[in-house]
Residue, then its C-alpha position, 0 to 999 in steps of 0.5 A: m787151244e786146239r792142236e790144229i790151231f797150235v800147229q797153224l800158229m807155229s808156222s811163222y814168227p808173226t803167228i807165234s808172236k800172236m800166240l805168245k800174247s793170246y795164250s797162257y803159259e799153261e796152254i802152250l805147255a800143254q800143246a807142246s807136251d802133247l805133240l812131243q809126247i812128254e808129260s808136262h812136268i817132265l818137259e818143264q825141266l827139260p834141259m834146252g842146252g846152250y845156256s851158261k851154268g851159273k847164269t840162268s836156268g836153261a830148263y824149258r820152263f824158263v825158256l818159254l816164260d822168257l818168250i812170253k814175258n818178252s814177246y815185244q822184245y822178240d818182235w822188235l828183233y824180228e823187225k830189225l833183222e835185215d834179210d830173209q835168211s836171218r828171219f828164217v833162222f830166227t823163226s826156227l830158233i823160236q820154234y825150237r824154244i817152244l817145241p824142242s825138236r831137232i828138226f828146227l835146229e837142222r833148218a836153222y843150221d848154216g853149214e856153208h860158211p865158217q862161224y863169224f866169217d860169212r863173206e856174204i855178210i862181212d866186208y873187210d880191208e887191209e886196215e882191220v883191227f880184229v879183237d877176239c874175246g874168248g880166244f880159247i886155244g887160238d882157233t878163231v884166229q886160225s880160222y880168221l887167217e885161213q879165210g884169208f882175211p887181211y889185218k893190221k892188228i889182232f888182239v886176243f883175250e883169253p883168261e885161262e892159263e892152259n888155253i893161253e899156252k895153246c893159244k901162244e903156240a897157235i899164233k907164234d910166228k904171226k906178226n902183229i897179234e897180241l895176246f892178253p891173259y885176261g877175261v873181258g867184262e864191264t870194268r877191271e876186277e878179279l873174278w873166279l874162273g871155274g871149269t877145266g879150261s874147256s870152251s865152257s869154262f865160265l866166270g862168276d863170283k868166287i862165293k857162288i862156286e865155292g868148293r869147286e876148283g878154279k882160279q882168280q882171273i883178271i877181267v878188263s874192259l876193252d875201253e880201258q885196255l885198247k886205246e887205239p880204234v878197232t874195226w871188228i869185235k868177236m865175242d864168245i865168252e860164256g855169258f859175259e857178252i853183255p858186261a863185255l859189250l858195256g865195257a866196250k861202249h866207247h869203241i862201239q859208239k865212236e868207231s862202229p866196229k863190226l860185231t860178231i857176238c854169240l847169242y846163246h849162252i843166256v836165255s835172253d841174250l837172243w834179244e838183250i844183246p841186239r837191244l843193248i847194241d842198238a841202245m849204244n849205237p843205232n848205226y847197226e844192221y842185224k843178221i843172225r846165223h846158226y852153226h850147230k844142227e844138233q844143239n842150241w849152240e853157236t848162234v851168232l849175231y852179225a851187227i854190221p855198221k851202216e854207212k857212217k853218218k855225221n853226229k848230229r850233236k857235233i858242233k859245226e866248225g866255227n859255231e860258238k853258240k852255247k849249249r843251253v841245259v835246263s833241269i826241271s824239278a819233278e817235285m816241289g821245286w829245288d831247295n837251297m841244299q840241292l844246289t850243291k848236290d848232284c842235281g845242282l852240281i851237274p848243271y853248274l859244272l856244265y856251265k863252269n867247265h863246258n861253257c853251257e848256259s845252265v838253268m834250274v827250273g821249278e817252283r820257288n822253295g825258300d831262299y837260295p844263298y848258295l846261288e851266289q856263294y857256291v854256284k855263281g853263274l848257274k841260273m834259276e827260273f821259277l814257275e808258279k806251281n810245279n805241276v804238269e800244266e806249268c812245266c809243259s807250258y814252260i817247255r812249249k815256250n822254250a823247247n827250241e832254245i833248250d839243247c839238253l833237258i835234265l830230268y830226275g826220276i821216273y815220275p809221271i810229270n817227267v813223262f809228260i815233260t819229255m813228250e812235250y819237249k820231243k814234240q817241240n824239239p825232236n833233236g833235243i837231248v834228254y838226260l834222265a837220272l834215275d835217282a832210285n834204288s832197285a826195289w823202285m826200279d823193279r816195280m816199273e811197268i817196263r812192258e807198258p807202251y807209255f813206259i817204253n815210249f818214255m824211255k826210248q825218248c831219253d837219250v842218256i839214262a843213268t844211275s849213280s850206282y854201278a851195281l844198279q847199272r849192272h842190274l838194270n842193264r841185265k833187266w831192261p833193253w835200254k842202255i843204262e850209264c853210271i854217273p856217280n855222285g862225286y866230290y867237288p872242292w867247294v872250299g878250294e883244291k882237294k888236299r890229302p887228309n892228315f891221318e895222324q891228326k884225325e880223332n876217334i870220331i864216328l861221323t854221319v851226315s844225313r837227315i837225322g831220324t828219317r826212315q831211310k837213314a835209320t839213325d836209330v840203328l846207328l844210335e843203338a849200335f853205338a850204345l851196344i859197344a860204347d863201353e868197349i870204345p870209351d875214347w870214341k865219340l859219335r857226331l851226327v851232322g844234319s837236321v833232326e826230324e821232328e818225329f824223331q824226338p820221342f825216340l831221342e827222349q827215350y834214348w837219353k833216359k836209357f843211356p844217360k852216360l852217352v850224353n857227352r859222347i854223342e854230339f848233334t851239330g845241326v845243319l852245317l850250311e858253310k862248306e868249310a865247316l862240313y869239310e872240317e868234320f870229314q877231316r877230323a873223323k876216322i869212320f863214316a857210318l851209313s845205316s840206311t835202309y835204302e839209297g838211290g845209288t851212292p849218296n852225295v855224302m859218300a864222295e865227301a867221306y872218301f875225300g875226307g879219308l874216312a873208313m866206311a861202315v855201311t849197311k847192305v844197300d844196293a851199292w854197298k860193295e862199291m861203297i866199301d870198294n869190296g872191303r878195301c876201305g870199310m865193312s858192311s852189315p845187314i840192313g836194320d840190324p843194330v847188333a850187326f852194325s855195332q860189330i862192324l863199328l867195333t871191329l873198325c875202331h879196334n882195327p890196326q889197319l883203320c888208317q890204311m882203310g882211310e888212305n884207301a878210301y881217299a885214293y878210291g875217291k880220287r880214282r872214281f868220284d872226282m865230279e869234274e871228271i864225271v861231268a866231263r864224261l857226261y858232257w861227251m855222252l850228251f853232246g859227243e864232244e871232248k872238252 
């Protein structure tokens, strides 16, 4: 690329977009280096400013790579911006990212209006409930009051002790202003506050900033902390804007508050934050302003709600027609065991608790005794074959009678099913359960048009792990929910386990011998410590894979003394028998190499009051509730796994860990509560 072409392409955003798609990183870098008269290797490391420490590098190299990699996302935002001034500001900021000259920031700079409070953009009234996330020393609230904005209530969130005292001083004598000494994030947790109380203090895991001074601080979500409706949310929280928005999703979805959100702390915030808001609530218009003429700081998104429209999913008053929910298998049809796992339990509870007509569709795969025994009322319809032609034919015939289509996994067949369903029933709802681990999701071709189109047609997208939810929400432009695999009391009301009557049993429940479940790691670990825990047994519940038999034969030859201490029960079809296994055991062992979130069996183990021994799959931290109910070890390491088992067996707090697990299960894994939340997401109604 010649200099003249580069200069011409830099003149507007549409031509910049063309350049980002047509030329390589090296070609753009070379031209920027030449114009700035900075050697390429030095320019690549040039600090661009404005990006939070501990989050992502703000060096020029990563800024340019983000532009190239996500050019379609930037295109989306440019088209979404409501006014010429926003498009001019946006273009100037992109020009600065490619050619970091202060002239572009000076062009973008708005010196006429106060940050967050541009009256030409913001409408207001006497009923404002303003939420200041990142209150610092009270300067934003003071600015709010100085502009003469009326309010009904103001809530201020600030986690740093020194700032809190200054903030209290700034708002004293002011009525109806409440200060919370918390940070704001996705869920309630404790994180480590680094920095010295300045506006650039930042939150992160303690381990990441070990050796630096800091304090543990409580983080809360706005949805949990503020139960009353809000009308306006401001966020300047040093790179925590995305988690905080996720933690305010119900306010955003139900109330459409005005949003004034900083866009500069993380390189990709400029497009990721508007994308996230749009995924949560498409009822917003977007404008951008920039409030610093010398640095790449103080860029603010104004997300202003359009005229509120009635929720098209809301049942009309007096309309008692049942919702019809259909779940289609993407593989070889449903089997009997799946009827009491999440893929059958969710449709069943939508039928049982929410008056839906629930149907599971797929190729017949054996007999279904559970259909009458456990999920009576759930219907099944069978296809000749579980292929694209059969599934799409079923959809063509039935789409207009299907209110919600449930799909599991990002499979090609589900792409075709969704296209056909939305073609026949544009107002129909698609719920996509990702059912996957991070390695699989990271291989998705998220910039391919077919993939983008598929994901945009899915109304609710969920994973069963909070860890994977956070991972994908940071990587993907689509809003990812978390619908955990919870516990349902098939054998009657949930009762508290009797910890005093539990036996010295390590339990696992799985498909014994599969590569995923890594049963060999568990067996080898038990053999390593068997002499040190002579009064403990190992029980394995589930079918044994045929290919695992040679390993077992060699194992018994090597450890003949363990024959009476390791028990294989086979498959326990009766839920009562499985329930008793969890009531008896003290430790649950999961030695997997990977899991698609939190497996169904974990919730059963929580309600059984077992301490957890797990490998570090995606969801390992939440599986053990950050150490409150168990321990973890690296994947595929029998020695390390043996050590956590040994520690747990000898731990005087083992009973307490089991009680913690039971309490944790009740708090987060009650399947009836989980499905009630899903019902609201799908149909916008409380039940």
